[in-house]
C-alpha positions in Angstrom: 42.1 -61.8 63.4 39.2 -59.7 62.5 40.6 -56.0 62.9 37.6 -54.6 64.8 39.3 -53.8 68.1 41.7 -52.1 66.5 39.2 -49.7 64.5 37.2 -48.9 67.5 36.8 -45.5 68.4 38.6 -44.2 71.5 38.0 -41.3 73.9 40.3 -39.7 76.9 39.3 -36.7 78.1 38.6 -34.4 75.1 40.7 -36.4 72.9 38.3 -38.3 70.2 40.2 -40.6 68.8 38.5 -42.8 65.1 41.2 -45.7 65.9 43.5 -47.5 68.6 46.7 -46.5 66.3 49.0 -44.4 67.6 52.2 -42.7 65.6 55.1 -43.4 67.8 57.6 -40.6 68.4 60.5 -41.4 66.6 63.6 -39.0 67.0 64.4 -37.6 63.1 66.7 -34.5 63.8 65.2 -32.9 60.1 64.7 -29.2 62.1 67.7 -27.1 61.9 68.6 -24.6 64.2 65.7 -26.7 66.6 62.7 -24.8 64.2 60.9 -27.7 62.2 60.2 -26.8 58.4 57.6 -27.6 55.7 58.9 -30.7 55.2 58.3 -32.2 58.5 55.2 -30.6 58.9 54.8 -32.6 55.8 55.9 -35.6 57.3 53.1 -35.9 59.9 50.0 -34.7 57.5 51.0 -37.7 55.5 50.8 -40.0 58.6 47.8 -38.1 59.4 46.1 -38.4 55.9 46.9 -42.4 56.2 44.6 -42.6 58.6 46.6 -42.5 62.1 44.7 -42.1 65.1 46.8 -40.2 66.9 50.2 -39.1 66.2 52.8 -38.6 68.8 55.5 -36.0 67.4 59.2 -36.6 68.1 61.1 -35.2 71.2 61.1 -31.5 71.2 63.1 -30.3 74.0 62.2 -28.0 76.5 64.2 -24.4 77.0 67.0 -25.8 79.1 70.6 -25.0 77.5 71.6 -28.6 77.2 67.9 -30.2 76.7 68.7 -31.7 73.2 71.8 -33.7 72.0 71.5 -32.5 68.4 71.2 -29.4 66.5 68.9 -30.9 64.5 66.5 -31.9 67.1 63.3 -29.2 67.2 62.7 -27.5 70.1 59.3 -26.6 71.6 59.8 -22.6 73.1 60.8 -19.4 71.4 60.8 -19.6 67.6 59.9 -22.5 66.8 56.6 -22.4 68.3 54.9 -20.5 65.4 56.0 -23.3 63.2 54.8 -26.2 65.4 51.7 -24.2 64.5 52.2 -25.1 61.3 52.3 -28.5 61.9 49.2 -28.6 63.8 47.4 -26.5 61.2 48.8 -29.2 58.7 47.4 -32.4 60.3 44.2 -30.9 61.2 43.6 -30.2 57.9 44.2 -33.7 57.1 41.5 -34.5 59.7 44.8 -36.0 62.1 44.9 -35.3 66.1 48.7 -34.8 67.0 50.4 -34.2 70.8 53.8 -33.6 71.4 56.5 -35.0 73.1 58.3 -32.7 75.3 61.7 -34.2 76.2 65.3 -33.1 78.0 67.9 -35.7 77.4 69.8 -35.1 80.3 72.8 -36.5 80.4 72.8 -39.1 77.8 74.3 -37.3 75.0 75.7 -40.3 72.2 73.6 -39.0 69.4 74.7 -35.8 67.4 78.4 -36.4 68.6 80.0 -33.5 67.1 77.5 -31.1 68.9 78.2 -29.8 72.0 75.4 -28.6 74.5 74.7 -24.5 74.7 74.9 -25.0 78.4 75.5 -27.4 81.4 74.2 -30.5 80.8 71.6 -31.7 83.2 71.5 -34.6 85.2 70.3 -36.3 88.7 74.1 -37.0 89.7 76.4 -36.4 87.3 76.4 -39.9 85.4 76.1 -40.9 82.3 75.8 -44.9 83.2 76.1 -46.1 86.4 79.5 -45.5 87.7 80.2 -43.7 85.2 80.6 -39.8 86.1 80.8 -36.8 84.3 79.3 -34.1 84.9 77.9 -31.9 88.5 74.4 -32.8 90.0 71.6 -30.8 89.0 70.9 -27.9 91.9 68.2 -27.0 93.5 67.5 -24.5 91.0 68.3 -26.5 87.9 65.4 -28.8 89.0 63.1 -26.4 89.6 63.5 -24.4 86.6 63.8 -27.3 84.2 60.3 -28.3 85.8 58.6 -25.2 84.8 60.0 -25.5 81.6 58.2 -28.3 81.0 55.2 -26.9 82.0 56.0 -23.5 79.9 56.2 -25.9 76.7 52.9 -27.7 77.5 50.8 -24.4 78.2 52.7 -23.6 74.5 50.9 -27.0 73.1 47.6 -26.0 74.3 48.1 -22.7 73.1 49.2 -23.6 69.7 45.8 -26.5 69.3 47.5 -29.8 69.6 45.0 -32.5 71.0 47.4 -34.0 74.0 50.4 -34.2 75.2 53.1 -36.6 76.1 56.3 -36.2 78.6 59.3 -38.8 77.5 59.8 -40.2 80.5 61.9 -43.3 79.5 65.1 -44.8 77.6 67.7 -43.1 80.2 66.5 -39.4 79.4 66.7 -37.3 82.3 63.3 -37.8 84.1 64.0 -41.5 83.5 67.8 -41.0 84.9 65.5 -40.0 88.0 64.0 -43.2 88.2 66.9 -45.3 87.7 68.6 -46.2 91.3 71.7 -47.1 88.3 72.2 -42.9 87.8 70.4 -41.4 90.5 72.6 -41.4 93.1 71.1 -38.2 95.3 70.8 -38.3 98.9 68.2 -35.2 99.1 64.2 -35.5 98.4 64.9 -35.9 94.8 67.1 -39.6 95.5 66.5 -42.0 97.3 66.4 -46.2 98.0 63.0 -46.5 96.8 61.3 -45.6 93.5 58.7 -43.5 95.5 61.7 -41.5 96.7 63.1 -41.1 93.1 59.7 -40.3 91.3 59.3 -36.6 92.8 60.8 -35.2 89.8 58.2 -36.9 87.8 55.8 -35.9 90.0 56.5 -32.7 89.9 57.1 -32.9 86.2 53.8 -33.9 85.5 52.1 -31.5 88.2 53.7 -28.1 86.0 52.6 -30.1 82.6 48.9 -30.6 84.1 48.9 -27.0 85.1 49.9 -25.7 81.8 47.8 -28.0 79.7 44.6 -27.7 82.0 42.1 -30.5 83.3 40.9 -31.6 80.1 43.4 -32.3 77.8 45.1 -35.7 77.9 48.5 -36.0 79.4 50.2 -38.8 78.7 54.1 -40.3 79.8 55.8 -42.5 78.1 57.8 -45.3 80.3 60.6 -47.4 80.2 61.9 -50.5 82.1 65.0 -50.5 79.8 67.4 -47.7 79.2 69.8 -47.1 76.0 72.8 -47.3 78.4 71.8 -50.7 79.7 68.8 -53.0 77.7 68.2 -55.0 81.3 67.5 -52.4 83.5 64.5 -52.5 85.5 62.9 -49.7 87.8 60.2 -52.4 88.7 61.0 -56.1 89.6 57.5 -57.3 90.7 54.1 -55.6 90.7 54.1 -54.4 94.2 57.3 -52.0 92.8 55.3 -51.2 89.7 52.4 -49.8 92.0 54.8 -47.8 93.6 56.2 -46.3 90.4 53.2 -46.0 88.5 50.6 -44.4 91.4 51.9 -41.4 92.6 52.2 -40.3 88.5 48.8 -41.6 87.9 47.6 -39.6 91.2 49.7 -36.9 90.0 47.5 -35.9 86.5 48.6 -39.2 83.9 45.9 -40.1 82.1 47.6 -42.6 79.8 50.7 -44.9 80.3 52.6 -45.2 77.1 54.0 -48.4 77.9 57.6 -48.6 76.0 59.2 -52.4 75.4 61.6 -53.6 72.9 59.7 -56.3 72.2 55.9 -56.0 73.1 55.2 -59.5 73.3 57.1 -60.5 76.3 55.9 -60.7 79.6 57.1 -57.8 81.9 56.4 -60.8 85.0 57.2 -64.2 85.8 53.8 -66.1 86.7 51.7 -63.8 84.0 51.4 -63.5 79.9 50.7 -59.9 80.2 53.2 -57.2 79.1 54.5 -53.8 80.5 51.6 -52.0 78.9 48.7 -54.6 80.4 50.4 -54.7 84.3 50.1 -50.9 84.2 46.6 -50.6 83.3 45.9 -53.5 85.9 47.8 -51.5 88.6 46.5 -47.9 88.1 43.1 -48.5 86.3 44.4 -45.7 83.2 44.8 -46.5 79.7 47.6 -47.4 78.2 49.6 -48.1 75.1 51.7 -50.5 73.9 54.9 -50.3 72.1 57.7 -52.3 70.8 58.5 -54.0 67.2 54.9 -53.9 66.1 54.1 -55.2 62.3 57.7 -55.6 61.9 59.5 -59.0 63.1 63.0 -57.0 64.2 63.1 -54.8 67.4 63.6 -51.1 66.2 67.4 -50.7 68.3 68.6 -53.0 65.5 68.1 -50.9 62.6 71.0 -48.6 64.4 72.9 -50.8 63.5 71.8 -51.4 59.8 69.7 -54.4 60.3 66.3 -54.1 58.2 62.9 -55.5 59.2 60.0 -56.8 57.1 56.2 -56.6 58.0 55.0 -59.3 60.8 51.6 -60.7 61.3 49.4 -58.5 64.0 47.5 -61.5 65.1 49.2 -61.8 68.9 48.8 -58.0 69.3 45.1 -58.2 68.1 43.9 -60.8 70.3 45.8 -59.0 73.3 43.9 -56.1 72.6 40.3 -57.9 72.2 41.0 -58.8 76.0 41.5 -55.7 76.8 45.1 -56.1 78.0 46.0 -52.5 76.9 43.9 -49.4 74.9 46.0 -48.5 72.3 49.1 -49.6 70.1 51.7 -47.2 69.2 53.5 -47.7 65.7 57.3 -47.1 64.9 59.2 -47.7 62.4 56.3 -49.4 59.9 55.0 -45.9 60.0 58.8 -44.3 59.2 58.5 -46.3 56.3 54.8 -45.8 55.1 52.7 -43.6 55.5 50.0 -45.5 54.6 50.6 -48.7 56.4 47.1 -48.1 58.7 45.3 -48.1 55.4 47.3 -50.9 53.8 46.0 -52.9 57.3 42.5 -51.7 57.1 41.9 -52.6 53.5 43.7 -56.1 53.8 46.5 -55.2 51.1 49.3 -56.7 53.8 50.9 -57.5 50.2 51.5 -54.0 49.3 53.7 -53.2 53.0 56.9 -51.6 53.0 59.6 -53.3 54.5 61.7 -51.0 56.9 65.7 -50.4 55.9 67.8 -48.4 57.8 67.8 -46.0 55.0 64.5 -45.0 56.0 65.8 -43.2 58.6 67.8 -40.9 56.7 64.5 -38.8 54.8 61.1 -38.1 55.7 58.7 -40.3 53.5 
């Protein structure tokens, strides 16, 4: 199929992308003490040189004592900010665009198993998974401070010259824990039986981030139905429930919904071929990013079990993009393994595409 749709420019607010390809955020844990190094900056610069339309950084956490789950996950406050400025400068010097993904892991603690957080773990109800209590629920003070922390990181992103900002609201981390009735058992205004009730935390975070970045900066939020704690978990079982979930976030200031699936081609609801990003665009009218095993023949969670993946056809993706099912395409492992993936796709050099191997996760190519 023609690649024209993939290499069309795209604009939302001040973000002007040369093509529709986004580098998906991927945790790399190469920032000792939470400070990104020159190797991290060079890693992102190589993707800019390789033609990525927008780079979204690995998750980088807000200023809360237990916001991360690994000592080498980067932070987005304090001493790290001058180093993030260098990342921005390197990417811009290569002609690229970059957004930080600002994050709080909540009670999802599994990554750095030998590392203890520096303070109280934040979570809506103290659960690490449904019916698995471990921590104390967040207090009103904890919630207010966390919302302010997202706002401070957003303002820092604007001041450092980032081109957009993404909020991580997916995959069973803190914001997603508030969405998920399996772990949000609160009886106050931050919980409730309907997603319209459990949305409140995300909406307040979005408002704080919007205030921090200003009106002209594109604000993206990454969402998922599935959780790392439960692949079959669902926030919205119907289009009507999805509208209840997404519409308040759209009204609060989200410009782009980044819709994470394990496999982008899977329909979201029975009776329609639309995927998650397709439904989000249809229901909100906002641009969407699709993501999930793009360009490879295996899904990404299998990589943690040691499985590799080989390059796969983009025909199905391109067909959906040409139909305007979604607007942008996020590429993860294929770009992690090969900074020149975009150039090779554009130039028809598919025989030169790299396989993805588990070992790729242990280096910054």
